[in-house]
All heavy atoms as a GROMACS GRO file, in nm:
protein
  394
    1MET      N    1   0.082  -0.118   0.000
    1MET     CA    2   0.000   0.000   0.000
    1MET      C    3   0.087   0.125   0.000
    1MET      O    4   0.054   0.221  -0.070
    1MET     CB    5  -0.094  -0.002   0.120
    1MET     CG    6  -0.198  -0.111   0.112
    1MET     SD    7  -0.296  -0.130   0.262
    1MET     CE    8  -0.408   0.004   0.247
    2ALA      N    9   0.195   0.122   0.075
    2ALA     CA   10   0.282   0.240   0.081
    2ALA      C   11   0.340   0.272  -0.056
    2ALA      O   12   0.348   0.388  -0.095
    2ALA     CB   13   0.394   0.217   0.182
    3VAL      N   14   0.378   0.170  -0.131
    3VAL     CA   15   0.434   0.192  -0.264
    3VAL      C   16   0.327   0.246  -0.358
    3VAL      O   17   0.351   0.341  -0.432
    3VAL     CB   18   0.494   0.060  -0.320
    3VAL    CG1   19   0.533   0.075  -0.466
    3VAL    CG2   20   0.613   0.016  -0.237
    4GLN      N   21   0.210   0.188  -0.354
    4GLN     CA   22   0.100   0.231  -0.442
    4GLN      C   23   0.057   0.375  -0.412
    4GLN      O   24   0.021   0.449  -0.503
    4GLN     CB   25  -0.021   0.139  -0.427
    4GLN     CG   26  -0.001   0.003  -0.487
    4GLN     CD   27  -0.007   0.005  -0.637
    4GLN    OE1   28  -0.082   0.079  -0.697
    4GLN    NE2   29   0.076  -0.077  -0.698
    5LEU      N   30   0.057   0.412  -0.286
    5LEU     CA   31   0.010   0.545  -0.246
    5LEU      C   32   0.123   0.646  -0.230
    5LEU      O   33   0.097   0.764  -0.210
    5LEU     CB   34  -0.069   0.534  -0.115
    5LEU     CG   35  -0.193   0.446  -0.122
    5LEU    CD1   36  -0.255   0.431   0.015
    5LEU    CD2   37  -0.294   0.499  -0.222
    6ASN      N   38   0.245   0.599  -0.234
    6ASN     CA   39   0.362   0.684  -0.216
    6ASN      C   40   0.354   0.761  -0.084
    6ASN      O   41   0.383   0.879  -0.076
    6ASN     CB   42   0.380   0.780  -0.334
    6ASN     CG   43   0.518   0.841  -0.338
    6ASN    OD1   44   0.614   0.779  -0.294
    6ASN    ND2   45   0.529   0.962  -0.388
    7GLU      N   46   0.310   0.692   0.019
    7GLU     CA   47   0.298   0.748   0.154
    7GLU      C   48   0.330   0.639   0.255
    7GLU      O   49   0.310   0.522   0.228
    7GLU     CB   50   0.154   0.795   0.179
    7GLU     CG   51   0.111   0.913   0.095
    7GLU     CD   52  -0.021   0.971   0.142
    7GLU    OE1   53  -0.044   0.974   0.264
    7GLU    OE2   54  -0.099   1.012   0.056
    8PRO      N   55   0.377   0.680   0.373
    8PRO     CA   56   0.399   0.580   0.478
    8PRO      C   57   0.265   0.520   0.522
    8PRO      O   58   0.165   0.591   0.529
    8PRO     CB   59   0.463   0.657   0.593
    8PRO     CG   60   0.479   0.798   0.548
    8PRO     CD   61   0.414   0.814   0.416
    9ILE      N   62   0.266   0.393   0.549
    9ILE     CA   63   0.144   0.324   0.590
    9ILE      C   64   0.175   0.242   0.715
    9ILE      O   65   0.278   0.176   0.724
    9ILE     CB   66   0.094   0.227   0.480
    9ILE    CG1   67   0.059   0.302   0.352
    9ILE    CG2   68  -0.022   0.143   0.527
    9ILE    CD1   69  -0.064   0.389   0.361
   10SER      N   70   0.083   0.245   0.809
   10SER     CA   71   0.091   0.158   0.926
   10SER      C   72  -0.043   0.085   0.935
   10SER      O   73  -0.147   0.148   0.945
   10SER     CB   74   0.117   0.239   1.052
   10SER     OG   75   0.114   0.154   1.164
   11LEU      N   76  -0.039  -0.046   0.930
   11LEU     CA   77  -0.162  -0.125   0.931
   11LEU      C   78  -0.143  -0.242   1.025
   11LEU      O   79  -0.042  -0.313   1.019
   11LEU     CB   80  -0.192  -0.177   0.790
   11LEU     CG   81  -0.309  -0.273   0.778
   11LEU    CD1   82  -0.440  -0.199   0.802
   11LEU    CD2   83  -0.309  -0.338   0.642
   12THR      N   84  -0.238  -0.261   1.113
   12THR     CA   85  -0.237  -0.374   1.203
   12THR      C   86  -0.372  -0.442   1.197
   12THR      O   87  -0.476  -0.375   1.198
   12THR     CB   88  -0.212  -0.328   1.349
   12THR    OG1   89  -0.089  -0.256   1.352
   12THR    CG2   90  -0.206  -0.445   1.443
   13ALA      N   91  -0.370  -0.573   1.185
   13ALA     CA   92  -0.495  -0.649   1.180
   13ALA      C   93  -0.474  -0.781   1.252
   13ALA      O   94  -0.364  -0.836   1.252
   13ALA     CB   95  -0.539  -0.673   1.037
   14GLY      N   96  -0.578  -0.829   1.310
   14GLY     CA   97  -0.572  -0.959   1.375
   14GLY      C   98  -0.695  -1.039   1.340
   14GLY      O   99  -0.806  -0.990   1.351
   15ILE      N  100  -0.673  -1.159   1.293
   15ILE     CA  101  -0.784  -1.246   1.254
   15ILE      C  102  -0.752  -1.386   1.306
   15ILE      O  103  -0.639  -1.433   1.294
   15ILE     CB  104  -0.802  -1.249   1.101
   15ILE    CG1  105  -0.829  -1.109   1.049
   15ILE    CG2  106  -0.912  -1.346   1.062
   15ILE    CD1  107  -0.825  -1.096   0.900
   16HIS      N  108  -0.852  -1.451   1.362
   16HIS     CA  109  -0.833  -1.588   1.410
   16HIS      C  110  -0.953  -1.672   1.371
   16HIS      O  111  -1.067  -1.631   1.388
   16HIS     CB  112  -0.816  -1.591   1.562
   16HIS     CG  113  -0.802  -1.730   1.614
   16HIS    ND1  114  -0.683  -1.798   1.607
   16HIS    CD2  115  -0.892  -1.814   1.669
   16HIS    CE1  116  -0.702  -1.920   1.658
   16HIS    NE2  117  -0.827  -1.931   1.696
   17ILE      N  118  -0.926  -1.787   1.314
   17ILE     CA  119  -1.031  -1.884   1.283
   17ILE      C  120  -0.989  -2.015   1.348
   17ILE      O  121  -0.885  -2.071   1.312
   17ILE     CB  122  -1.048  -1.904   1.131
   17ILE    CG1  123  -1.080  -1.772   1.062
   17ILE    CG2  124  -1.156  -2.007   1.102
   17ILE    CD1  125  -1.080  -1.780   0.910
   18ASP      N  126  -1.068  -2.063   1.443
   18ASP     CA  127  -1.038  -2.191   1.507
   18ASP      C  128  -1.033  -2.302   1.403
   18ASP      O  129  -1.123  -2.315   1.321
   18ASP     CB  130  -1.143  -2.227   1.612
   18ASP     CG  131  -1.129  -2.145   1.739
   18ASP    OD1  132  -1.017  -2.100   1.770
   18ASP    OD2  133  -1.232  -2.125   1.808
   19LYS      N  134  -0.927  -2.379   1.406
   19LYS     CA  135  -0.910  -2.497   1.320
   19LYS      C  136  -0.936  -2.465   1.173
   19LYS      O  137  -1.004  -2.538   1.102
   19LYS     CB  138  -1.001  -2.609   1.367
   19LYS     CG  139  -0.971  -2.654   1.510
   19LYS     CD  140  -1.064  -2.763   1.557
   19LYS     CE  141  -1.035  -2.795   1.702
   19LYS     NZ  142  -1.128  -2.892   1.757
   20ALA      N  143  -0.881  -2.354   1.126
   20ALA     CA  144  -0.901  -2.311   0.987
   20ALA      C  145  -0.840  -2.413   0.891
   20ALA      O  146  -0.729  -2.462   0.912
   20ALA     CB  147  -0.837  -2.176   0.964
   21SER      N  148  -0.915  -2.441   0.786
   21SER     CA  149  -0.864  -2.529   0.681
   21SER      C  150  -0.774  -2.448   0.588
   21SER      O  151  -0.775  -2.325   0.589
   21SER     CB  152  -0.981  -2.589   0.601
   21SER     OG  153  -1.046  -2.487   0.527
   22ARG      N  154  -0.699  -2.516   0.506
   22ARG     CA  155  -0.613  -2.449   0.408
   22ARG      C  156  -0.700  -2.362   0.316
   22ARG      O  157  -0.663  -2.250   0.282
   22ARG     CB  158  -0.535  -2.551   0.326
   22ARG     CG  159  -0.440  -2.487   0.226
   22ARG     CD  160  -0.353  -2.589   0.155
   22ARG     NE  161  -0.273  -2.668   0.245
   22ARG     CZ  162  -0.153  -2.632   0.292
   22ARG    NH1  163  -0.102  -2.516   0.256
   22ARG    NH2  164  -0.086  -2.710   0.373
   23GLU      N  165  -0.815  -2.412   0.277
   23GLU     CA  166  -0.907  -2.337   0.191
   23GLU      C  167  -0.954  -2.208   0.260
   23GLU      O  168  -0.960  -2.102   0.197
   23GLU     CB  169  -1.027  -2.423   0.154
   23GLU     CG  170  -1.124  -2.356   0.060
   23GLU     CD  171  -1.241  -2.446   0.024
   23GLU    OE1  172  -1.216  -2.553  -0.036
   23GLU    OE2  173  -1.355  -2.409   0.057
   24GLU      N  174  -0.985  -2.216   0.388
   24GLU     CA  175  -1.029  -2.097   0.462
   24GLU      C  176  -0.916  -1.994   0.473
   24GLU      O  177  -0.939  -1.874   0.460
   24GLU     CB  178  -1.079  -2.136   0.601
   24GLU     CG  179  -1.211  -2.210   0.597
   24GLU     CD  180  -1.248  -2.268   0.732
   24GLU    OE1  181  -1.159  -2.320   0.803
   24GLU    OE2  182  -1.368  -2.262   0.766
   25ILE      N  183  -0.795  -2.041   0.495
   25ILE     CA  184  -0.681  -1.951   0.504
   25ILE      C  185  -0.657  -1.884   0.370
   25ILE      O  186  -0.632  -1.763   0.363
   25ILE     CB  187  -0.555  -2.026   0.554
   25ILE    CG1  188  -0.577  -2.071   0.699
   25ILE    CG2  189  -0.430  -1.940   0.541
   25ILE    CD1  190  -0.473  -2.168   0.751
   26ASN      N  191  -0.664  -1.961   0.262
   26ASN     CA  192  -0.645  -1.904   0.128
   26ASN      C  193  -0.753  -1.800   0.098
   26ASN      O  194  -0.724  -1.694   0.041
   26ASN     CB  195  -0.646  -2.013   0.022
   26ASN     CG  196  -0.520  -2.096   0.024
   26ASN    OD1  197  -0.416  -2.054   0.074
   26ASN    ND2  198  -0.528  -2.218  -0.028
   27LEU      N  199  -0.876  -1.829   0.135
   27LEU     CA  200  -0.986  -1.734   0.114
   27LEU      C  201  -0.964  -1.607   0.195
   27LEU      O  202  -0.983  -1.496   0.146
   27LEU     CB  203  -1.120  -1.798   0.150
   27LEU     CG  204  -1.244  -1.711   0.134
   27LEU    CD1  205  -1.260  -1.664  -0.011
   27LEU    CD2  206  -1.368  -1.788   0.179
   28LEU      N  207  -0.920  -1.622   0.317
   28LEU     CA  208  -0.890  -1.507   0.402
   28LEU      C  209  -0.780  -1.421   0.342
   28LEU      O  210  -0.793  -1.298   0.335
   28LEU     CB  211  -0.850  -1.555   0.542
   28LEU     CG  212  -0.817  -1.450   0.645
   28LEU    CD1  213  -0.938  -1.361   0.670
   28LEU    CD2  214  -0.772  -1.516   0.774
   29CYS      N  215  -0.674  -1.483   0.295
   29CYS     CA  216  -0.564  -1.408   0.231
   29CYS      C  217  -0.614  -1.336   0.107
   29CYS      O  218  -0.582  -1.218   0.085
   29CYS     CB  219  -0.449  -1.502   0.196
   29CYS     SG  220  -0.360  -1.563   0.339
   30HIS      N  221  -0.694  -1.403   0.026
   30HIS     CA  222  -0.750  -1.341  -0.095
   30HIS      C  223  -0.836  -1.220  -0.058
   30HIS      O  224  -0.823  -1.114  -0.118
   30HIS     CB  225  -0.834  -1.444  -0.172
   30HIS     CG  226  -0.910  -1.384  -0.285
   30HIS    ND1  227  -0.851  -1.352  -0.406
   30HIS    CD2  228  -1.039  -1.349  -0.296
   30HIS    CE1  229  -0.942  -1.299  -0.486
   30HIS    NE2  230  -1.057  -1.296  -0.422
   31ASN      N  231  -0.922  -1.236   0.041
   31ASN     CA  232  -1.010  -1.126   0.082
   31ASN      C  233  -0.932  -1.009   0.139
   31ASN      O  234  -0.969  -0.893   0.116
   31ASN     CB  235  -1.114  -1.176   0.182
   31ASN     CG  236  -1.219  -1.262   0.116
   31ASN    OD1  237  -1.238  -1.260  -0.005
   31ASN    ND2  238  -1.288  -1.342   0.196
   32CYS      N  239  -0.824  -1.036   0.210
   32CYS     CA  240  -0.739  -0.928   0.263
   32CYS      C  241  -0.674  -0.850   0.148
   32CYS      O  242  -0.671  -0.727   0.151
   32CYS     CB  243  -0.633  -0.984   0.357
   32CYS     SG  244  -0.699  -1.039   0.515
   33LYS      N  245  -0.627  -0.921   0.047
   33LYS     CA  246  -0.567  -0.854  -0.069
   33LYS      C  247  -0.671  -0.770  -0.143
   33LYS      O  248  -0.644  -0.657  -0.183
   33LYS     CB  249  -0.505  -0.956  -0.163
   33LYS     CG  250  -0.380  -1.020  -0.107
   33LYS     CD  251  -0.327  -1.130  -0.197
   33LYS     CE  252  -0.211  -1.203  -0.132
   33LYS     NZ  253  -0.166  -1.316  -0.211
   34GLU      N  254  -0.791  -0.824  -0.158
   34GLU     CA  255  -0.899  -0.750  -0.225
   34GLU      C  256  -0.936  -0.625  -0.144
   34GLU      O  257  -0.959  -0.519  -0.202
   34GLU     CB  258  -1.022  -0.839  -0.243
   34GLU     CG  259  -1.006  -0.946  -0.348
   34GLU     CD  260  -0.992  -0.889  -0.488
   34GLU    OE1  261  -1.069  -0.797  -0.524
   34GLU    OE2  262  -0.903  -0.937  -0.562
   35ALA      N  263  -0.940  -0.638  -0.013
   35ALA     CA  264  -0.972  -0.522   0.072
   35ALA      C  265  -0.864  -0.415   0.059
   35ALA      O  266  -0.896  -0.296   0.053
   35ALA     CB  267  -0.986  -0.567   0.218
   36ALA      N  268  -0.738  -0.455   0.053
   36ALA     CA  269  -0.629  -0.359   0.038
   36ALA      C  270  -0.640  -0.287  -0.096
   36ALA      O  271  -0.624  -0.164  -0.103
   36ALA     CB  272  -0.495  -0.429   0.050
   37LEU      N  273  -0.669  -0.360  -0.202
   37LEU     CA  274  -0.685  -0.298  -0.335
   37LEU      C  275  -0.803  -0.202  -0.336
   37LEU      O  276  -0.795  -0.094  -0.395
   37LEU     CB  277  -0.702  -0.406  -0.442
   37LEU     CG  278  -0.579  -0.492  -0.469
   37LEU    CD1  279  -0.615  -0.607  -0.565
   37LEU    CD2  280  -0.466  -0.409  -0.524
   38HIS      N  281  -0.911  -0.240  -0.272
   38HIS     CA  282  -1.029  -0.153  -0.263
   38HIS      C  283  -0.995  -0.025  -0.187
   38HIS      O  284  -1.033   0.084  -0.227
   38HIS     CB  285  -1.144  -0.227  -0.197
   38HIS     CG  286  -1.267  -0.144  -0.180
   38HIS    ND1  287  -1.346  -0.107  -0.287
   38HIS    CD2  288  -1.322  -0.088  -0.071
   38HIS    CE1  289  -1.446  -0.032  -0.242
   38HIS    NE2  290  -1.433  -0.021  -0.112
   39PHE      N  291  -0.921  -0.040  -0.077
   39PHE     CA  292  -0.880   0.077   0.000
   39PHE      C  293  -0.796   0.171  -0.085
   39PHE      O  294  -0.818   0.292  -0.086
   39PHE     CB  295  -0.802   0.036   0.126
   39PHE     CG  296  -0.743   0.154   0.197
   39PHE    CD1  297  -0.820   0.227   0.285
   39PHE    CD2  298  -0.612   0.195   0.173
   39PHE    CE1  299  -0.768   0.339   0.350
   39PHE    CE2  300  -0.559   0.305   0.237
   39PHE     CZ  301  -0.637   0.378   0.325
   40ILE      N  302  -0.698   0.116  -0.156
   40ILE     CA  303  -0.609   0.198  -0.240
   40ILE      C  304  -0.691   0.274  -0.344
   40ILE      O  305  -0.673   0.395  -0.362
   40ILE     CB  306  -0.502   0.110  -0.307
   40ILE    CG1  307  -0.402   0.060  -0.202
   40ILE    CG2  308  -0.430   0.186  -0.419
   40ILE    CD1  309  -0.311  -0.051  -0.251
   41GLU      N  310  -0.781   0.205  -0.410
   41GLU     CA  311  -0.864   0.268  -0.512
   41GLU      C  312  -0.949   0.381  -0.453
   41GLU      O  313  -0.955   0.491  -0.507
   41GLU     CB  314  -0.955   0.163  -0.576
   41GLU     CG  315  -1.044   0.215  -0.684
   41GLU     CD  316  -1.132   0.106  -0.742
   41GLU    OE1  317  -1.079  -0.002  -0.773
   41GLU    OE2  318  -1.252   0.129  -0.755
   42THR      N  319  -1.012   0.354  -0.341
   42THR     CA  320  -1.097   0.454  -0.276
   42THR      C  321  -1.014   0.572  -0.226
   42THR      O  322  -1.053   0.687  -0.244
   42THR     CB  323  -1.175   0.390  -0.160
   42THR    OG1  324  -1.252   0.281  -0.211
   42THR    CG2  325  -1.266   0.489  -0.092
   43TYR      N  326  -0.902   0.544  -0.164
   43TYR     CA  327  -0.815   0.649  -0.112
   43TYR      C  328  -0.767   0.741  -0.223
   43TYR      O  329  -0.768   0.863  -0.209
   43TYR     CB  330  -0.697   0.586  -0.039
   43TYR     CG  331  -0.604   0.686   0.026
   43TYR    CD1  332  -0.631   0.734   0.154
   43TYR    CD2  333  -0.490   0.730  -0.039
   43TYR    CE1  334  -0.546   0.825   0.215
   43TYR    CE2  335  -0.404   0.822   0.021
   43TYR     CZ  336  -0.434   0.869   0.147
   43TYR     OH  337  -0.349   0.960   0.207
   44LYS      N  338  -0.726   0.683  -0.335
   44LYS     CA  339  -0.680   0.763  -0.448
   44LYS      C  340  -0.791   0.854  -0.500
   44LYS      O  341  -0.768   0.971  -0.529
   44LYS     CB  342  -0.628   0.674  -0.560
   44LYS     CG  343  -0.491   0.616  -0.533
   44LYS     CD  344  -0.443   0.532  -0.649
   44LYS     CE  345  -0.302   0.482  -0.627
   44LYS     NZ  346  -0.253   0.401  -0.743
   45LYS      N  347  -0.912   0.801  -0.510
   45LYS     CA  348  -1.025   0.883  -0.557
   45LYS      C  349  -1.054   0.997  -0.460
   45LYS      O  350  -1.080   1.109  -0.501
   45LYS     CB  351  -1.151   0.797  -0.573
   45LYS     CG  352  -1.148   0.707  -0.694
   45LYS     CD  353  -1.273   0.624  -0.702
   45LYS     CE  354  -1.268   0.525  -0.817
   45LYS     NZ  355  -1.384   0.437  -0.820
   46GLU      N  356  -1.049   0.968  -0.331
   46GLU     CA  357  -1.078   1.069  -0.229
   46GLU      C  358  -0.971   1.179  -0.228
   46GLU      O  359  -1.004   1.296  -0.214
   46GLU     CB  360  -1.089   1.005  -0.090
   46GLU     CG  361  -1.209   0.915  -0.073
   46GLU     CD  362  -1.340   0.990  -0.075
   46GLU    OE1  363  -1.347   1.103  -0.022
   46GLU    OE2  364  -1.437   0.935  -0.130
   47THR      N  365  -0.846   1.141  -0.240
   47THR     CA  366  -0.741   1.240  -0.232
   47THR      C  367  -0.725   1.319  -0.362
   47THR      O  368  -0.673   1.430  -0.359
   47THR     CB  369  -0.605   1.177  -0.194
   47THR    OG1  370  -0.573   1.074  -0.289
   47THR    CG2  371  -0.610   1.118  -0.055
   48GLU      N  372  -0.771   1.267  -0.473
   48GLU     CA  373  -0.765   1.340  -0.600
   48GLU      C  374  -0.860   1.461  -0.596
   48GLU      O  375  -0.834   1.562  -0.661
   48GLU     CB  376  -0.803   1.252  -0.716
   48GLU     CG  377  -0.693   1.154  -0.754
   48GLU     CD  378  -0.737   1.056  -0.862
   48GLU    OE1  379  -0.854   1.060  -0.907
   48GLU    OE2  380  -0.654   0.974  -0.902
   49SER      N  381  -0.968   1.451  -0.520
   49SER     CA  382  -1.067   1.559  -0.516
   49SER      C  383  -1.030   1.668  -0.416
   49SER      O  384  -1.101   1.767  -0.406
   49SER     CB  385  -1.205   1.501  -0.483
   49SER     OG  386  -1.205   1.445  -0.353
   50ILE      N  387  -0.920   1.650  -0.346
   50ILE     CA  388  -0.878   1.751  -0.247
   50ILE      C  389  -0.793   1.857  -0.314
   50ILE      O  390  -0.713   1.837  -0.395
   50ILE     CB  391  -0.801   1.687  -0.128
   50ILE    CG1  392  -0.894   1.593  -0.054
   50ILE    CG2  393  -0.742   1.790  -0.037
   50ILE    CD1  394  -0.827   1.515   0.057
   0.00000   0.00000   0.00000
């Protein structure tokens, strides 16, 4: 995110799934990446209008 936005970024997240399967972990990783991309897109749109 820092590279994409050319700004320092600090992000902390914690997620726990009891007895997560490999499929659940992969889905979680995919969703986290999608959320980061969505944030970058939204942030860029918001800061362009300033």
